[in-house]
N, C-alpha and C positions, 0 to 999 in steps of 0.2 A: 503492499499499499506503498502511495507517496505520502513525503509529510504535508504537499494541500491538502490530500483529502483524508489525510488523518486528524489535519486542522479543523476542517469542514465537519467532520462528525463529532467531534469534540465539543465544537461552538452550537452543534445543533442539540445534540444531549442536553446542554446545558442553559440552551434556552428551551426546552421542553419544562427542565425541572423549575427552572423558573418561574415559567407561567403555572405549573401543574399549584404550587406553594404559595402564590400571590391571586388566583382566579376567586374572585368572590363566591362561586359555586362550592369550594374547596372550603369554606369557611364554616364551621359548626353555627346551626341557626339558634338564633337566640331565644329560650324557653322561657316563657312567663311564669311567676309564681300562681301565688293562691289568691287566683282570682276567678272569676265567675264560679259564684260556690252552687253545689248544685244537692249537697246531701251532706249530713254530720249524725255521726253516731260517736257512743262514749264503748271505750274496749275494756272489758271488766278487766285483763290483763296486768294493763298499766296506769286505768284508770285515765286515759289520756283522751284527748277531742279529735277525732278523725278526721281531717275534712275532703270530700269529693267534690274535684274540680274541674274545669276546661281541660288544664292543663296535667292533672295526676293527684295522684292522692297526698295530701300531706297529713301532719302532726302537729296541734298545736295546745297550746301551756299558758297558764298564766307567767306572766315576765318571764317567757320565753321568746324565744324568734321560731316562727314557724320552720319544719325540716320536712322536706321532701322524705317521702317512702318509696323505696324502691327508684329503677330507672326508667320508669314508663313516662310518656306526658301523653297518655289515652286520654281521653274525652270520657269521665265517670260520670253517669248520668243518677240513675238510680243506684240508692247506694242505703246499705244495712248492716250493722251487726249481730250477728246471732250467738256470739259464745267469745270464749276467752281466744284471741286471735282471729278469730272467724269471721270473715267478711263473705258479703253477696255483694254483688253489683252488675250495673251492665253499663251501655253506651258503647263507645264508637274504639275504634286503634288508635294506635300511637301514628301520625301521620307519615314514619319513616317506616314502619310495619306495614311493605305492599302485599304482605302473604294474607293479610286478615280481609275478611270480608268488611262490607262498613258497617256493619249491625253484629253487634257483641254477643245478642242475647245475652243467657244469664251464666256470669262467670262468678268463679269461688276462691276465694282465697283462705289458706290454714296455718298463712306464719304474718299475719296480720296487714296483708298490702305490700309483701316483698316479692311475690310472686301469683300469678294466678292461672286458673285453669276452666279450660268452657265445661258447663255444665248440661247445655240446650237452649233448642232454639237459635243456636249459630246463624248470621245470616240472613235472619227475619224479623225477630221480636228487637224493641228496644224499649225498655220500660226506664220510663220518664219519673216512675215512682215504685216503691218500694217498700216492702213492710213484712216481717216475720215476725209470725207471733202463736202460738199453740201450734206449734209442728207445722205449719204452714207457712207458704211463700204466695202474699198477694202483691201483684204488680199490675201498673197499667202500662200496657203497650202503644206506644207512641205510633206505631204501624197500622195495627189494625183499628186503634180508640177503643179495645176493650177492657173490662179487668181480666184478669187470669189468674187460676188459684191451682198451685202444686202442693201435695204434701211430701213429693220424695225428690224434689229438683230438676226431674225429669220429663215427666209426662204432665200438659195442663188441663185444664178444664175453662174456658172460653166462658166469661159470664157476659155482664151487662154492658153494653157500646156505650158510654160516655164520655163526653169534654173532660176528664178531670186532671188537677194539678198536684192535687196530691191524694193520697190514702190513708185510712187510719184504721186499725182494728182493737175493739173494745177486748181487754183483757181479761174481761169477764165471759163473752160470749162469740165464739169463734165467728158467727155468722152476722155479729153487730159492725156494719162497717161504714166510715163514714168517707165524705169524696168531697172535696173542694172543686168547685167549676164556677167560669166566670159569672151562670145564672144565681150561682149561689151554694150554699152549704147541702148536699143529700146524703140521706142516710138509708143506706140496706139491713134490712133484719132475718133475710134470707141468701146470706152467703154473698152475695153483690148478683143474685138472678135480676131484680128490679132494683130501684131507688126511687127514694118521693124526697122532695123539696123540705128542707126543715125552716117552716113558715116562721119569721122573725128574727133568723140568725144573722149575724154579720154578713156582707162578701167577706169570705175568708180567702185568702192563696194559699196560705198552710195550716195544717191542722196535725197537732201530734197526742196522744193518749196516753198518757204514762201507768205505769204498773198501780200508782196509787197516787191520790188525788186528782183534782179537778182537770178537765180538757184544758189545753190550751191551743190557742189561734193566733194567727195575725193577717192583717187587709193589706192591702197594695199599698198603703200610706204610711204600714209600719207600727200601727195601735196593736199592742198584744193588746187578748184577749181570755177570759177564763169561764169554764163551764162546767158546773154539777150534771147536766142530763143532755146537752146539746140542744136545746131550744132556749135557754133565759142565759145570755153570756154578758156579763160586765169587764168593761174597758178597762185596761191596767196601763202601764207606761207605752208613752209614743214616740217611737224613732223617726218620724219624719224623715224617713229614706225607706225606698224600695225593697223588703227583705227577697234575699234569693235561695233562704232554707232557714228549719225551725226542727228543734228536738227538745221534747217536756224527757228530761231524763230521770225522772223522778224526784221525791225528798226535795221538792219544793223549787229544784234545780231548771235551769232554760234556758238555753241557747239559742241565738238568732242571728243570722248570717247578713249581712248587706253588701254592698259593693265598695267599701272603705273600713268595714271591721267585723268582729265577732265578737256580740256582746252576751253577757251573762248576767243570770239573775237567781239568787236566794230566795227570791220568796214568791215563784210562780209570775212572775212580770211586772209584776208594782215596780218594783226599782230594777234599773240593768247599771252595768259596767263594763269598761272595753275589759274582754280577755285577749285580743290579737288586732293589730291594723294589718290592714291590706294595703302595699305598695302598690 
């Protein structure tokens, strides 16, 4: 090989290497943090609040910076904690993972969100609301518009078609279910086969039913409410911010997320304080 040709090859290789290291496409994409919150849950294993968001799962705590759980930036939609380090969720895959379908169906983690496995309805269902109680999974599928119920995480029973934002199941009766909709609060006493409007209830965006104590709801303006029967509601603290998720964790503990902060209450929403700010 002539000296001139060797020089040309060397220069070409150097140019390719330089271009590869400096192109915009080679830089890692900036992944947002704990924004656009879709769900909240307390993990009994560590007593920490887990936050399901549009860009992954996070762990929040009082006086602590939020921490990303695992390395997935996938869109967690429906989310619920079922036991020690045991979570159920739904949503959409990490944008970098092109091997997954756009709808993940029902997925489960047994290690507090570090890893996930597909259980059922992969590629077809997108649960925007998930609830676990009485060894049942209650979900509202945004694709079919129906409430779906499962007792084994694999097979599903189709129930009523409603445009629900959120679901809550009674701790005392597996067939007693609330749903928030644009038209108002709905209640079913037959396992989501049929729903009726709860007359006089405020138009809630989210509702949460703790194991003990009153129902907790929040409307589009961020006003928290309590109720002992789902019919008569008492207004509590007003956040003056649009809520993104709500959790009544029992023992008067309430968590509500907005686009700027996660708030906590120790008195069923009468007063609140900031647990974590959102950048």
